[in-house]
C-alpha positions as CSV (number, residue, x, y, z in Angstrom):
1,M,81.8,58.3,116.4
2,Q,81.6,56.9,119.8
3,F,82.4,58.9,123.2
4,K,84.2,56.4,126.0
5,N,84.2,58.1,129.5
6,N,87.6,56.8,131.3
7,T,86.5,56.9,135.0
8,K,89.8,56.1,136.5
9,R,91.4,59.2,134.8
10,G,88.5,61.5,134.7
11,N,89.2,61.9,131.1
12,V,86.8,61.7,127.8
13,T,88.4,60.3,125.1
14,I,86.5,59.9,121.8
15,Q,87.1,56.9,119.6
16,G,87.0,56.7,115.7
17,L,87.4,59.7,113.2
18,R,88.1,63.0,114.9
19,S,87.2,66.1,113.6
20,F,90.5,68.9,113.4
21,K,89.1,70.9,116.0
22,D,89.2,68.5,118.3
23,T,92.9,67.3,117.9
24,L,93.9,70.8,118.7
25,P,95.3,71.8,121.8
26,K,93.0,74.0,124.5
27,N,94.9,77.2,124.1
28,V,95.1,76.7,120.4
29,K,91.4,76.3,120.7
30,K,90.7,79.0,122.4
31,I,93.2,81.9,120.0
32,I,91.0,79.8,116.8
33,N,87.5,81.0,118.9
34,K,89.0,84.4,119.6
35,K,90.1,85.6,116.4
36,G,90.6,82.9,114.1
37,H,87.1,82.3,113.7
38,I,85.7,85.7,113.1
39,Y,88.6,86.2,110.2
40,S,87.5,82.5,108.5
41,E,84.5,83.0,108.0
42,T,84.7,86.8,106.8
43,L,86.9,85.3,104.2
44,G,84.7,82.4,103.2
45,N,81.6,85.2,103.0
46,W,84.0,88.0,101.5
47,R,82.0,88.2,97.9
48,Y,78.6,87.9,99.8
49,I,79.9,90.8,102.2
50,V,81.1,93.4,99.3
51,G,79.3,92.3,96.1
52,D,80.9,90.8,92.9
53,D,82.1,94.0,91.5
54,L,84.2,94.8,94.6
55,F,85.4,91.2,95.4
56,K,87.5,91.2,92.3
57,V,89.4,94.1,93.4
58,C,90.1,93.6,96.8
59,Y,90.5,90.8,100.0
60,P,90.7,90.9,103.4
61,K,94.5,90.5,105.1
62,T,93.9,90.8,108.8
63,F,91.5,90.6,111.5
64,K,92.5,92.6,114.9
65,N,89.6,92.3,117.8
66,S,89.0,95.4,119.9
67,N,91.0,95.6,123.1
68,K,91.8,98.2,125.6
69,F,93.8,100.5,123.5
70,G,92.0,100.2,120.0
71,V,88.7,99.3,118.2
72,S,88.2,96.0,116.0
73,T,89.3,96.6,112.9
74,L,89.6,94.8,109.4
75,M,92.3,95.2,107.4
76,V,91.4,95.0,103.6
77,M,94.0,95.1,100.4
78,V,92.9,97.1,97.4
79,K,93.8,97.1,93.7
80,R,95.5,100.5,93.0
81,G,93.2,102.5,91.7
82,H,89.5,101.0,93.3
83,E,90.4,102.6,96.4
84,I,87.4,105.7,96.0
85,D,85.1,102.9,95.3
86,M,86.3,101.2,98.5
87,E,86.0,104.3,100.6
88,Y,82.7,104.7,99.3
89,S,81.1,101.7,100.1
90,K,83.0,101.3,103.6
91,K,79.7,102.1,105.3
92,N,78.0,99.2,103.2
93,I,80.6,97.0,104.0
94,L,80.7,97.3,108.0
95,D,76.6,97.3,108.0
96,K,77.0,93.6,106.1
97,M,79.8,92.4,108.1
98,N,78.3,93.4,111.5
99,S,74.7,92.0,110.1
100,F,76.3,89.1,109.2
101,F,77.9,88.1,112.4
102,G,74.6,89.4,114.2
103,Y,76.3,92.1,116.5
104,S,78.7,94.7,116.1
105,I,82.5,93.1,115.4
106,V,84.1,95.5,113.2
107,E,84.0,99.2,114.2
108,K,86.8,100.2,111.4
109,L,87.9,99.4,108.1
110,K,91.5,100.2,107.0
111,F,92.6,100.3,102.9
112,I,95.9,98.8,102.1
113,S,96.6,99.3,98.4
114,F,98.7,97.3,96.2
115,D,100.2,96.6,92.5
116,D,98.7,93.8,90.5
117,E,101.1,94.1,88.1
118,Q,102.9,90.8,87.6
119,K,106.6,90.4,87.4
120,I,108.3,89.0,84.2
121,F,111.9,87.7,85.7
122,S,114.5,88.7,83.4
123,K,117.7,86.9,82.4
124,K,119.5,89.2,84.8
125,E,117.8,87.9,87.8
126,L,118.2,84.4,87.2
127,H,122.1,85.2,86.8
128,Q,122.1,86.3,90.1
129,E,120.5,83.2,91.2
130,N,123.3,81.7,89.8
131,V,125.8,83.5,92.0
132,A,124.3,81.7,95.0
133,I,124.8,78.6,93.5
134,N,128.4,79.1,92.9
135,K,128.8,80.4,96.4
136,Y,127.6,76.8,97.6
137,Q,129.2,75.3,94.8
138,N,132.4,76.5,96.6
139,K,131.4,75.0,99.9
140,I,130.8,72.1,98.2
141,N,134.2,71.6,97.0
142,D,135.4,71.8,100.3
143,V,133.4,68.6,101.1
144,K,135.6,65.8,102.2
145,N,133.6,63.0,101.6
146,D,132.8,62.0,97.8
147,K,129.9,60.5,98.1
148,I,128.2,63.4,99.8
149,K,130.1,65.5,97.5
150,K,128.3,63.8,94.2
151,S,125.2,63.5,95.7
152,L,125.2,67.6,96.4
153,I,126.3,68.1,93.0
154,E,123.3,66.1,91.9
155,L,121.2,68.1,93.9
156,I,122.4,71.3,92.3
157,K,121.8,70.1,88.7
158,V,118.4,69.2,89.6
159,F,117.8,72.5,90.9
160,K,119.3,74.3,87.6
161,E,117.1,72.6,85.6
162,K,113.9,73.9,87.7
């Protein structure tokens, strides 16, 4: 990569391949540097921070930075039934996160529990989707141009197959 100084305008341009970070606008970079860096590093090293056992039952959801009104908080999604394990290891997680970043980055952990049951869709729910397609069918019938009408009908057939 080669840097080129444009002396007439005072801008520095980069020739060749650019990293994604260099292509972003300045105000977006500021936001990422403030909040996104901490959250992305936490996501990338979550297994190291919580350990293998807790890694299977939880993941970080959001990170809120400290301000005048509140402390920095990491919200963690936890599978229902494992909240007690997370509560017991809360201090350990805080210590590991703060030692990983080198300074006191997180002051509070909030846990949100969720069900890990996978929904199995029944035919009744699929029938309800067809009701919405029938609503669009009525609108398609109102279209006066035959070519557009035929192409929309073909599009609906493709969606019905999926």
